[in-house]
Structures are given as structure tokens and as C-alpha cells.
C-alpha positions in Angstrom: 118.0 47.2 188.6 119.5 50.7 189.7 119.1 54.2 189.2 120.1 55.1 185.1 123.0 55.5 183.2 122.8 59.3 184.0 122.3 59.4 187.6 124.7 56.8 188.8 127.7 57.9 187.3 126.3 61.5 188.3 126.3 60.2 191.7 130.0 58.5 190.9 131.6 61.4 189.6 130.4 63.8 192.5 130.9 61.5 194.6 127.6 61.2 196.0 128.0 58.3 197.8 130.8 55.9 198.4 132.7 52.8 197.7 130.8 50.3 200.2 127.0 51.6 199.5 127.5 51.5 195.9 128.9 47.8 196.4 125.9 47.0 198.4 123.2 48.4 196.3 124.5 46.7 192.7 125.2 43.7 195.0 121.2 43.3 195.1 120.6 44.4 191.5 123.5 42.7 190.2 121.5 39.1 192.5 118.3 40.9 191.1 119.1 39.9 187.3 120.8 36.8 188.1 117.3 35.9 190.3 115.0 37.3 186.7 117.6 35.0 184.0 117.1 31.8 186.7 113.1 32.7 186.4 110.7 31.9 183.7 109.6 35.4 181.7 105.7 36.3 180.4 105.3 35.9 176.7 106.4 38.4 174.9 104.8 40.7 173.7 103.5 41.1 170.1 106.3 43.6 168.9 109.1 40.5 170.5 107.3 38.0 169.0 107.3 39.4 165.3 111.3 40.2 166.3 111.7 36.2 167.9 109.9 35.3 165.3 113.4 35.6 163.1 115.2 34.1 165.5 115.7 29.9 165.7 113.6 28.6 168.5 115.2 27.9 170.8 117.7 31.3 170.9 115.2 33.3 170.8 113.5 31.8 174.2 117.6 32.1 175.8 117.4 36.1 174.1 113.9 36.9 175.2 114.3 35.9 179.1 118.0 37.7 178.8 117.0 41.4 177.8 113.5 40.1 179.8 115.1 39.8 183.2 118.1 42.6 182.4 115.9 45.0 181.7 114.3 48.0 184.0 110.7 46.9 185.1 110.7 50.3 186.9 112.4 53.9 186.0 115.2 55.2 187.6 113.9 56.5 190.7 115.8 60.1 190.3 114.7 61.2 186.9 111.2 60.0 188.3 111.7 62.5 191.5 113.2 64.7 189.1 110.4 64.6 187.0 107.5 64.8 189.7 109.3 68.2 191.4 109.6 70.0 188.0 105.6 69.1 187.9 105.1 70.7 190.9 106.7 73.5 190.2 105.4 73.7 186.7 102.2 73.9 188.4 102.8 76.2 191.0 104.2 78.4 188.5 101.6 78.3 186.3 98.9 78.9 189.1 101.8 82.2 190.7 102.0 84.2 187.5 99.1 86.5 187.7 101.1 88.0 191.2 103.3 90.9 190.8 106.3 89.1 192.5 106.1 86.3 190.2 106.3 88.4 187.4 108.8 90.5 188.5 111.7 88.0 189.1 110.3 86.7 186.0 111.2 89.5 184.0 114.0 90.5 186.0 115.8 86.6 185.6 117.1 85.3 181.8 113.4 83.5 182.4 112.6 79.8 181.6 114.7 77.3 178.7 111.9 76.5 176.5 111.5 72.9 177.4 110.1 74.7 181.0 108.4 77.4 179.5 106.6 74.7 177.1 105.5 72.8 180.2 104.4 75.9 182.5 102.4 77.3 178.8 100.5 73.7 179.0 100.1 73.8 182.7 98.6 77.7 182.8 94.9 78.5 182.8 93.9 81.7 181.6 94.4 83.7 178.8 96.0 86.4 181.2 98.9 84.6 182.1 98.9 82.8 179.7 99.9 86.1 177.3 101.9 87.6 180.3 104.4 83.9 180.2 104.1 85.1 176.0 105.1 88.4 176.3 108.5 88.1 179.1 109.8 85.2 177.2 109.4 87.7 173.7 110.9 90.0 175.4 113.9 87.7 176.8 114.6 85.3 173.1 115.0 89.2 171.8 117.6 90.7 174.2 119.4 87.1 174.1 119.0 88.1 170.1 120.3 91.4 170.1 123.2 90.2 171.8 124.2 87.6 169.8 124.0 89.6 166.6 126.2 92.1 169.0 128.4 89.1 169.5 128.4 88.1 165.9 128.8 91.4 164.8 132.4 92.0 167.3 134.0 88.7 165.2 134.4 91.5 162.4 137.8 91.9 162.4 137.0 95.9 161.8 134.8 95.7 165.4 137.5 93.3 167.6 139.1 96.1 169.5 136.0 96.7 171.0 136.3 94.2 173.2 133.0 91.8 174.3 130.7 93.3 176.9 128.1 90.7 178.1 127.3 89.4 174.9 130.4 87.1 175.6 128.4 84.3 176.5 125.4 85.0 175.3 125.7 81.3 173.1 126.0 80.4 176.2 122.9 81.2 177.7 121.1 81.1 173.5 121.9 77.0 174.6 120.7 76.5 177.1 117.3 79.0 176.8 116.8 76.9 173.5 117.6 73.1 175.6 118.0 74.0 179.5 121.0 74.1 181.7 123.0 71.9 181.2 122.7 69.9 184.6 119.4 69.3 183.5 118.2 67.4 181.9 114.0 68.2 180.7 
């Protein structure tokens, strides 16, 4: 049934295709939806059966058939590919935490966002790596916390003349750390 809403609009807004390509893809998607509407569908699940009991019998069969026909039977291929890549990267990261090069890279970076940190912690298989990952990220969070405090302080009328430094965008980095990059989805 095509890409999910997020990826369909992302592709169109970023010009990741052209009108002809989208026309070909969505012509097929719409044809598939129409074919599904014309075909019989399997019997409803319990959830559907309970919902459909509230609707008169003739309407319920038509509603079930239409909703089933228009519901994707597989995940969005872009989301699926993204999730597979994230899984591979997180597994690699978890396996390589003992290497000094990776530790140095993590320390030099802003760190992992919390959604990716949680995934990585679930993939870690030894206590030393787990402790190292938590320690590095605790330091990152503490530094970010201090920058946020400084940003708040400099917004006080008594300190406004000091001007902003690195803490100026700390609020954006805090959001990114807590929920992930706005360009990605966990």
C-alpha cells in the first residue's frame, strides 16, 4: 500500500522522485486498493467482530471489507529498512564499546539520543561496556544540564548583557538528546 504518510511526504517534499515515478507507484497502489475492495476478505478478528456487532449486519460487512482493503498488509518499506539499519548499527556499537576508538568517538560527540541509548543498552552484553556507556552519557547529560542552567541564568535581566555562548542552542540539543534528531524517528 505504498509508503507511510511520513515517508511519502518526505519523498515528495524533498524531491526524491518525480511526478512520473509517483504516478506509476500510486497508480499501482490505488489499483491494488480497488482490487481489494472488489474481492472478498477473510473473516473479521475478535476485535473487529465486537466492533461490527454494534453496526447493522449489512453495513458492517461493507465497512469491514472496505477498511481491510485499505489497510496496508505490510509495514512501510522505508520504515522497515530504517529499523533494520538501526538494529545493525546499535548491535555493532554495543559489540565495539570495548574499543578505545569508539569510546573516544562517543566522548567527542554529543552522545546518543535517549531512544538510541536505550536500544544500545539493551544490546550490550557485558557489565564493563554497560557501565562505560552509562558513564559517558551521564557526563553528557550533566554537561547539557549545566548549559541549560547557564542559558536560564543568562535570560535573567541581571545577566542578559553577558551574551550567549555555547549554551545558546542547548535547548535544541536537549530536545534532540531526549527524543532524537527531528529528521529521524525512533
